[in-house]
C-alpha positions in Angstrom: 77.7 40.5 150.0 78.2 44.0 149.0 74.8 44.4 147.4 73.7 44.1 151.3 76.0 46.3 152.8 74.9 49.2 150.3 71.4 48.6 151.8 72.7 49.2 155.1 74.3 52.3 154.8 71.4 54.1 152.6 69.1 53.5 155.8 71.6 54.4 158.5 71.4 58.2 156.1 68.1 58.4 156.3 68.0 57.5 159.5 70.5 60.2 159.8 68.2 63.0 157.8 65.1 62.1 159.5 67.0 62.9 162.9 68.4 66.1 161.3 65.2 67.7 160.4 62.9 66.7 163.7 66.1 69.0 165.5 65.1 71.8 163.2 61.3 73.2 163.8 58.9 74.7 162.0 60.2 77.6 159.6 63.7 76.8 160.9 63.6 73.6 158.6 62.5 75.4 155.5 65.2 77.6 156.2 68.0 75.0 156.4 66.5 73.7 153.1 66.4 76.9 151.4 69.5 77.9 152.5 71.3 74.6 151.2 70.1 75.2 147.7 71.4 79.0 147.4 74.4 78.0 148.4 74.2 74.9 145.5 73.1 76.7 142.4 74.0 74.6 140.1 72.8 71.3 141.5 70.0 71.0 140.0 71.4 72.0 136.3 74.5 70.6 134.3 76.7 71.7 132.5 76.6 75.5 131.1 73.1 75.5 130.5 72.9 76.2 134.8 76.0 78.6 134.9 74.2 80.2 132.6 71.1 80.7 133.9 72.2 81.8 137.1 74.6 84.4 135.4 71.8 85.7 133.6 69.4 86.7 136.1 72.0 89.1 137.5 72.1 92.5 136.3 74.7 94.4 134.5 74.4 98.4 135.5 77.0 99.3 133.2 78.1 98.4 129.3 80.5 100.1 127.3 80.3 101.2 123.8 83.4 101.9 121.6 82.3 104.0 119.6 83.2 103.8 116.0 82.2 107.5 113.7 83.9 110.4 115.6 80.7 112.6 113.5 78.2 110.9 115.4 80.1 110.9 119.3 77.9 113.4 120.6 74.7 112.0 119.6 75.6 108.7 121.3 76.0 110.2 124.5 72.3 112.0 123.5 71.6 108.6 123.3 73.6 106.6 126.2 72.3 109.9 128.6 68.3 108.8 127.7 69.2 105.4 127.9 70.4 105.4 131.5 67.4 107.4 132.6 64.8 105.8 131.4 66.6 101.8 132.7 69.4 102.7 134.8 71.8 100.6 132.8 74.5 103.4 132.0 76.2 103.2 128.3 79.7 104.4 128.6 80.5 105.6 124.9 84.3 106.2 124.1 84.8 107.3 120.2 88.1 106.3 118.5 89.9 109.1 116.6 89.6 109.2 113.1 91.4 106.2 111.2 92.7 104.3 115.1 89.6 102.3 115.5 91.6 99.3 115.0 94.3 100.3 117.4 92.0 101.7 119.8 89.9 98.8 120.2 93.6 96.4 120.6 94.0 98.7 123.4 90.8 98.8 125.0 89.9 95.0 124.9 92.7 94.2 126.7 92.2 96.3 129.9 89.9 95.1 132.9 86.7 96.8 132.1 87.0 96.5 127.9 83.8 97.5 125.2 81.2 95.2 125.8 79.4 96.6 122.2 82.4 97.0 119.7 82.4 97.3 115.3 83.8 95.0 112.6 84.3 95.9 109.5 82.8 92.9 107.8 84.5 89.1 107.5 88.0 90.9 107.6 87.4 92.3 110.6 85.4 89.1 112.1 89.0 86.9 110.8 90.6 89.5 113.3 88.2 89.8 116.6 86.5 86.3 116.2 88.3 85.2 119.2 86.0 87.7 120.8 82.8 87.5 118.9 79.7 86.2 120.8 77.2 84.4 118.9 74.0 86.2 118.1 72.2 84.3 116.0 69.3 83.8 118.3 68.6 87.1 119.3 65.7 89.0 118.4 67.9 91.7 117.1 69.1 89.3 114.8 65.7 88.0 114.0 65.0 91.7 112.9 67.3 91.6 109.9 65.4 92.1 106.8 68.2 90.5 104.9 69.9 87.6 107.1 72.3 87.7 104.5 73.9 91.0 105.4 75.1 89.3 108.7 78.3 88.1 109.5 78.6 84.6 109.5 80.8 81.5 110.0 79.0 77.8 110.2 75.8 78.1 112.1 76.9 81.3 114.3 76.1 84.8 113.7 79.1 86.9 114.6 78.2 90.5 113.5 74.8 92.2 112.6 74.4 95.1 110.5 72.7 98.2 111.9 73.5 100.7 109.1 73.2 100.3 104.7 74.5 103.4 103.6 75.4 105.1 100.4 78.2 106.6 98.8 78.9 108.8 95.5 79.4 112.2 94.3 77.0 114.9 96.3 76.4 117.6 93.9 74.4 121.2 94.6 71.9 120.9 91.6 71.4 124.8 92.0 74.7 125.3 90.9 74.6 122.3 88.2 71.6 124.4 86.9 73.6 127.6 86.8 76.3 126.2 85.2 73.5 124.4 82.7 72.1 127.9 82.4 75.2 129.8 81.2 75.0 131.2 77.4 78.8 130.9 77.0 79.4 126.7 77.8 81.4 124.8 76.2 79.5 121.1 76.2 75.3 120.7 75.0 74.4 118.9 78.0 71.8 120.3 79.7 70.6 118.3 82.3 72.1 116.2 85.3 70.6 113.4 83.0 73.1 113.7 80.5 76.2 113.0 82.8 75.5 109.0 83.2 79.2 108.1 82.3 83.1 110.1 83.3 83.4 111.3 79.6 80.2 113.6 80.1 81.4 114.3 83.9 85.0 115.6 82.9 83.5 117.6 80.0 81.5 119.2 82.7 83.9 119.7 85.2 86.5 121.2 83.4 84.3 123.6 81.6 82.9 124.2 85.6 86.4 125.4 86.2 86.9 127.9 83.1 83.4 129.2 84.0 83.9 129.6 87.9 84.2 133.2 88.5 80.7 133.4 86.7 79.3 130.3 88.5 80.6 131.7 92.4 82.6 128.6 93.2 86.1 128.6 94.1 86.9 124.8 92.4 84.2 122.4 91.2 85.3 119.4 93.6 85.9 120.0 97.8 89.4 119.4 98.8 90.5 115.9 98.4 91.6 115.5 102.2 94.9 113.8 102.2 95.8 114.8 105.9 96.8 111.9 108.3 93.9 109.5 109.2 91.5 111.9 106.6 92.3 109.7 103.6 90.3 107.2 103.7 87.3 108.4 101.0 90.0 107.8 98.4 92.1 104.7 99.9 88.7 102.9 100.7 85.7 104.6 99.3 87.3 105.4 95.6 89.3 102.6 95.6 86.6 100.4 96.0 85.4 100.6 92.7 88.5 99.6 90.4 89.0 96.5 92.5 85.6 95.7 92.6 85.4 95.4 88.8 88.6 93.6 89.2 86.9 91.0 91.4 83.9 90.7 89.6 85.7 89.2 86.5 87.3 86.7 88.4 84.2 83.8 87.4 85.4 81.7 89.9 83.5 83.2 92.7 79.8 84.5 93.3 80.8 88.1 94.8 83.1 90.4 94.4 83.9 90.4 98.3 84.8 86.7 98.4 87.0 86.9 95.7 88.8 89.7 97.3 89.1 87.8 99.8 90.6 85.2 98.5 93.2 87.6 96.6 96.8 87.0 97.5 97.8 89.6 95.1 96.0 92.4 92.5 96.6 93.2 89.5 95.1 96.9 89.8 94.0 96.1 86.7 91.5 99.1 86.4 94.0 101.7 87.9 94.2 104.1 84.8 90.0 104.4 85.8 91.0 105.6 89.4 93.4 107.4 88.1 90.8 108.6 85.8 88.7 110.4 88.5 91.4 111.0 91.2 93.1 113.4 88.4 89.8 114.9 87.7 89.2 116.0 91.7 92.9 117.4 91.9 92.8 119.6 89.0 89.4 120.9 89.3 89.6 121.6 93.5 89.0 124.5 95.5 92.5 123.9 96.7 96.0 123.9 95.1 97.9 120.1 95.0 100.8 121.3 97.2 98.2 121.7 100.1 95.8 118.7 100.0 98.1 117.2 102.9 97.0 119.6 105.5 92.7 119.1 104.5 90.8 117.3 106.4 87.3 115.5 105.6 85.6 118.7 107.3 87.6 121.2 105.5 86.0 119.4 102.6 82.6 119.4 103.9 82.9 122.7 104.8 83.8 124.2 101.3 80.8 122.1 99.8 78.2 123.7 102.8 79.2 126.8 102.0 79.3 127.1 98.2 82.7 126.8 97.6 82.4 123.8 95.7 79.5 122.2 93.6 80.5 118.8 94.4 82.6 116.5 97.2 82.7 112.6 97.4 81.2 111.4 100.6 77.9 109.4 101.9 74.4 109.8 102.8 76.2 110.6 106.4 77.9 114.2 105.2 74.4 115.4 105.4 74.4 115.6 109.4 77.9 117.7 109.0 76.4 120.0 105.9 73.4 120.4 107.9 75.4 121.8 110.7 77.9 124.0 109.4 77.9 127.7 110.7 76.9 129.5 107.1 75.1 127.1 105.3 74.3 128.2 102.6 72.6 124.3 100.2 69.2 123.8 100.0 67.8 120.6 101.0 66.2 120.4 98.2 69.3 120.9 96.0 71.5 118.0 97.7 71.9 115.5 95.2 73.5 112.5 94.4 75.9 110.6 91.0 77.8 107.9 90.6 81.2 107.7 90.9 82.4 107.5 87.3 86.1 106.4 86.5 85.4 105.5 82.8 84.6 101.9 83.1 82.4 100.2 79.8 79.2 100.0 80.7 79.2 102.5 83.5 75.7 104.6 81.9 74.0 101.9 84.3 76.4 101.8 87.4 74.8 103.3 90.5 75.8 104.4 93.7 78.3 102.4 96.0 75.8 100.8 98.7 76.2 98.2 101.6 77.9 98.4 104.7 81.1 97.8 107.0 78.9 98.7 110.5 78.4 95.6 112.0 78.2 95.4 115.8 79.9 92.4 117.7 79.1 91.7 121.6 82.3 90.7 123.3 81.7 87.3 124.7 84.9 87.5 127.0 82.5 89.9 129.2 79.9 88.0 131.6 77.0 86.9 130.6 75.2 89.6 132.7 77.3 92.5 130.2 76.3 90.6 127.1 72.4 90.7 127.7 72.7 94.1 128.7 74.8 95.3 125.6 72.1 93.1 123.3 69.1 94.7 124.8 70.5 98.1 124.7 70.9 97.2 120.4 67.5 95.9 120.6 66.6 99.3 122.7 67.8 101.5 119.8 66.2 99.7 116.9 62.4 98.7 118.1 61.6 101.8 120.6 60.1 105.0 119.9 62.7 106.6 121.1 65.4 104.9 119.7 64.2 104.6 116.0 63.7 108.4 116.6 67.4 108.6 117.1 68.5 106.3 114.7 66.2 108.1 111.9 66.8 111.3 112.9 70.3 112.4 114.4 71.7 109.6 113.5 70.1 109.4 109.6 70.7 106.0 109.8 68.9 103.6 107.1 68.4 100.6 108.6 68.1 97.4 108.0 65.5 96.0 110.6 61.8 95.0 110.2 60.8 97.2 113.0 60.9 100.5 110.9 57.7 101.7 109.4 58.0 103.6 106.2 57.0 107.1 107.6 60.4 106.1 110.4 62.7 105.8 107.9 65.5 109.0 107.3 64.1 112.0 105.4 67.4 113.9 104.9 68.5 114.3 101.5 71.3 112.2 100.9 69.7 109.0 102.4 66.3 109.9 100.4 68.7 109.9 97.4 70.3 106.6 98.4 66.9 105.1 98.4 65.9 106.4 95.0 68.9 105.5 93.2 68.4 101.9 95.0 64.8 102.0 93.2 66.1 103.4 90.2 67.1 99.9 88.7 70.7 100.8 88.2 73.5 98.1 89.6 74.7 99.3 93.1 78.6 98.7 93.9 78.9 96.3 96.3 81.3 97.4 99.1 84.4 95.3 98.2 86.7 97.0 100.3 85.3 95.2 103.1 87.5 92.2 101.4 91.1 94.6 102.0 93.5 92.5 103.9 94.6 95.7 106.3 94.2 98.8 107.3 98.0 99.1 107.1 96.9 98.7 103.0 94.9 101.4 103.3 97.4 103.4 104.8 99.8 102.9 102.4 97.6 103.5 99.5 96.8 106.7 101.2 99.8 107.8 101.7 101.1 107.0 98.1 98.1 109.4 96.8 99.6 112.0 98.9 103.0 111.7 96.9 101.6 111.2 93.7 100.1 114.5 94.7 102.9 116.3 96.2 105.1 115.0 92.3 107.5 112.8 94.8 106.0 109.6 92.9 104.7 108.5 90.4 101.5 107.0 89.4 103.5 104.2 88.1 104.6 104.1 92.1 101.6 104.2 93.2 100.8 101.0 91.3 103.5 99.7 92.3 103.1 100.8 96.1 99.5 99.7 95.9 100.0 95.8 94.1 102.8 95.7 96.6 101.1 96.3 99.9 98.4 94.2 99.0 100.3 90.9 98.5 101.6 91.8 102.1 100.3 92.6 103.8 97.3 89.3 102.6 100.6 87.2 103.2 100.2 88.0 107.0 
């Protein structure tokens, strides 16, 4: 009985549909069907896939990039203007002030028009922002990575893609060093930079150069140790990387120092004395008296080097853009060289530069699919188009980890060349273990303690205690 009723109902529906279509003539009937289909675009698809298809057919006319590095903000503004001229898509670029990126991102991501592209600093940054990170494993950008192990992953997903490999160490002016080696009354028997391959040699040369600074025409061997607020990252992050790398490297339970650091609830600060070795060498042989270092910025330090006031400065290959644009720069390209940061570790004669990255693009998964796609398109344009690659290599100075760059398209600036040369020397590069540091607050506590040490209000033992306690409390959070 029920089957007969259903058959009767089906026949009735078909008759009614035929009558409706008959009432429409020619094109009107086609338009009725077309309009009905457009009114229900997911009717022939199912679940998220249908919604994704419909959404990605839309075009976004604006995306938003929250930039991490103030020193390249102007270049990104130029890139944005060129990209808009070529594609019609506006790229809003906002740059966080030095040392405030996490704070700025927290503020901006909560707005109605949040960043569509932002940065995470490796596995630690991903833990903070994983709820906002789009899976990028199916993008062309990820497929272009020369070393996919560099990406930030979780399970099968890829959530952060590195866009530059960088290196840092002690930058030196070879012209000044050659002038020192030629001094008739120098106190060391070191005659070339090849002989400076450990802390003892570096210390003896630096202290003797200070004794001869008038003859060398310098104000100090090292440019100022910038300890102003927001300017401490070279010490609480980059320099701190070395002792903690060696400490975590000693933990044989892990394959690499970053994983060991991420698992460390506490640190021993086992090689604090080695950190003190090089830090004291910097501040005791500086262009600036200790009491004034709290007012010094990274720009001050780089200007001192560029103007020939100092023979050495700790920084990375990104510093070339600063050195080369300082008014009155006297350092020739051919004289700008790198050496590793020696601290007195056993076997450091085979140590290379600190090489890695903390610069990972992430795409906001909370914005529309159209903006997600437009954001990925922009990043891919930057690293694949002729114009984009020209910016990357010649303006941003990046050593990009993508196979889209030919040898001729790789950076030609002296510091980038030095990074590549050190990577090819067979020395052991020091990984960027600071990716495992527990928080920005930990790094700031470290930096503040260093300032108090320089000013004489903290002992070195106080600094060690601060570093250990801050790691423990921040990691507990």
